[in-house]
C-alpha positions as CSV (number, residue, x, y, z in Angstrom):
1,M,-2.3,-9.2,-9.3
2,R,-2.4,-6.7,-12.1
3,L,-1.5,-3.1,-11.4
4,V,-3.8,-0.9,-13.4
5,N,-2.3,2.6,-13.5
6,F,0.7,2.6,-11.2
7,T,3.8,0.7,-10.2
8,F,6.0,0.7,-7.1
9,Y,9.1,2.6,-7.9
10,S,10.7,1.5,-4.7
11,S,9.4,-0.4,-1.7
12,T,7.5,2.7,-0.5
13,E,7.1,5.0,-3.5
14,I,4.3,4.8,-6.1
15,G,5.2,5.6,-9.6
16,I,2.5,7.0,-11.9
17,A,2.7,6.6,-15.7
18,G,3.2,9.9,-17.4
19,C,4.1,11.8,-14.2
20,P,7.6,12.8,-13.3
21,R,7.0,12.5,-9.5
22,F,6.4,9.7,-7.1
23,L,4.0,9.4,-4.1
24,D,6.1,8.5,-1.1
25,L,3.9,6.4,1.3
26,H,6.7,6.2,3.9
27,N,8.2,9.7,4.4
28,I,5.3,11.9,3.3
29,Y,1.9,10.1,3.5
30,G,0.4,8.5,6.6
31,W,-1.8,5.4,6.4
32,Q,-5.3,6.3,7.3
33,S,-7.7,3.4,6.8
34,I,-8.7,0.1,5.2
35,T,-12.2,-0.6,4.0
36,Y,-13.4,-4.1,3.0
37,L,-16.6,-4.5,1.0
38,P,-17.1,-8.3,0.9
39,E,-20.1,-8.3,-1.5
40,K,-17.9,-6.4,-4.0
41,R,-14.8,-8.3,-3.2
42,Q,-13.0,-5.0,-2.8
43,I,-10.5,-3.5,-0.3
44,T,-9.5,0.2,-0.3
45,M,-6.4,1.4,1.6
46,S,-6.0,5.1,1.9
47,W,-3.2,7.4,2.9
48,I,-3.5,11.1,3.8
49,L,-1.0,14.0,3.4
50,P,-0.2,15.7,6.6
51,T,-0.5,19.5,6.8
52,G,2.6,21.6,7.3
53,D,5.1,24.0,5.6
54,Q,7.4,21.1,4.5
55,I,4.7,19.5,2.3
56,Q,4.7,20.1,-1.5
57,P,1.5,22.0,-2.3
58,D,0.9,20.1,-5.6
59,L,0.6,16.6,-4.0
60,P,-2.8,14.9,-3.8
61,R,-4.3,15.2,-0.3
62,V,-5.5,11.6,-0.3
63,V,-4.3,8.6,-2.2
64,A,-5.9,5.2,-2.2
65,L,-5.2,1.8,-3.5
66,E,-8.3,0.0,-4.6
67,F,-8.0,-3.8,-4.8
68,R,-10.7,-5.6,-6.8
69,G,-11.4,-9.3,-7.1
70,V,-10.2,-9.9,-3.6
71,S,-10.0,-13.6,-2.8
72,R,-8.2,-13.4,0.5
73,F,-6.5,-11.1,3.0
74,A,-4.7,-11.6,6.2
75,A,-3.1,-9.4,9.0
76,S,-0.2,-9.9,11.4
77,P,-0.3,-8.3,14.8
78,H,1.1,-5.0,15.9
79,D,4.3,-5.3,18.1
80,P,3.1,-4.5,21.6
81,E,6.4,-2.8,22.3
82,M,5.8,-0.2,19.5
83,P,3.5,2.8,19.9
84,Y,0.3,2.7,17.8
85,T,1.3,5.9,16.0
86,E,3.8,3.6,14.1
87,D,0.8,1.8,12.5
88,T,0.4,4.8,10.1
89,C,4.0,4.6,8.9
90,L,4.6,2.2,6.0
91,H,7.9,0.4,6.2
92,A,7.7,-1.5,2.9
93,V,5.5,-3.0,0.2
94,T,6.5,-6.2,-1.5
95,F,5.0,-8.6,-4.0
96,T,5.2,-12.0,-2.4
97,P,5.3,-15.4,-4.2
98,P,2.6,-17.9,-3.4
99,E,4.9,-20.2,-1.4
100,H,5.4,-17.3,1.2
101,A,1.7,-16.8,2.0
102,S,2.2,-16.8,5.8
103,D,5.5,-14.8,5.7
104,F,5.0,-11.2,6.8
105,K,8.7,-10.3,7.2
106,S,10.5,-11.1,3.9
107,E,11.0,-8.5,1.2
108,F,11.3,-9.4,-2.5
109,E,13.0,-7.1,-5.0
110,V,10.5,-6.7,-7.9
111,F,7.1,-7.7,-9.1
112,R,7.5,-11.0,-11.0
113,S,4.1,-12.4,-11.9
114,D,0.3,-12.0,-11.5
115,S,0.2,-15.0,-9.1
116,E,1.9,-12.9,-6.4
117,H,0.0,-11.2,-3.6
118,I,1.0,-7.9,-2.1
119,T,2.3,-7.5,1.5
120,F,2.3,-4.2,3.4
121,M,4.7,-4.0,6.3
122,F,4.3,-1.1,8.8
123,Q,6.9,0.3,11.3
124,S,4.9,-1.1,14.2
125,G,5.3,-4.7,13.0
126,F,1.7,-4.7,11.8
127,G,1.4,-6.4,8.4
128,L,-1.4,-6.8,5.8
129,K,-1.5,-9.2,2.9
130,I,-4.0,-8.9,0.0
131,W,-4.7,-11.4,-2.7
132,A,-6.6,-9.7,-5.5
133,E,-7.0,-9.7,-9.3
134,E,-6.1,-6.1,-9.7
135,A,-5.2,-2.9,-8.0
136,E,-5.8,0.7,-9.1
137,L,-4.4,4.0,-7.7
138,I,-7.1,6.5,-6.9
139,Y,-6.1,10.1,-6.4
140,D,-7.0,13.7,-7.3
141,R,-5.4,14.1,-10.7
142,D,-5.7,17.9,-10.5
143,A,-3.2,18.1,-7.6
């Protein structure tokens, strides 16, 4: 998978080329939705910035990752012992080698090759894997 205009600075922070800040998908943003458009082979995952006094006013209100050329995706179930509110809290993102296609628990240190797929792990135990040709960060650049 090719990353078009971003990288993951850590397992939960998106780094944007030319910007001194990171978008923290664990501590600041809450996962909002996933949209799958099969005829376009596209998945969009979006996160929303909560309201409150503790939030930096210059952060984009909504950030989305748009995956194009999607060939496959899979989900693992939510842990029934966890509240559903934990589905919005990202635990980690990892780029996963092909030989770990069914593994939703392992974390790998860095992006290594375009043959890897991306795995999102949430605090609730819910997991999502996406195999795509590329991913692009979509956000309000004026924020």
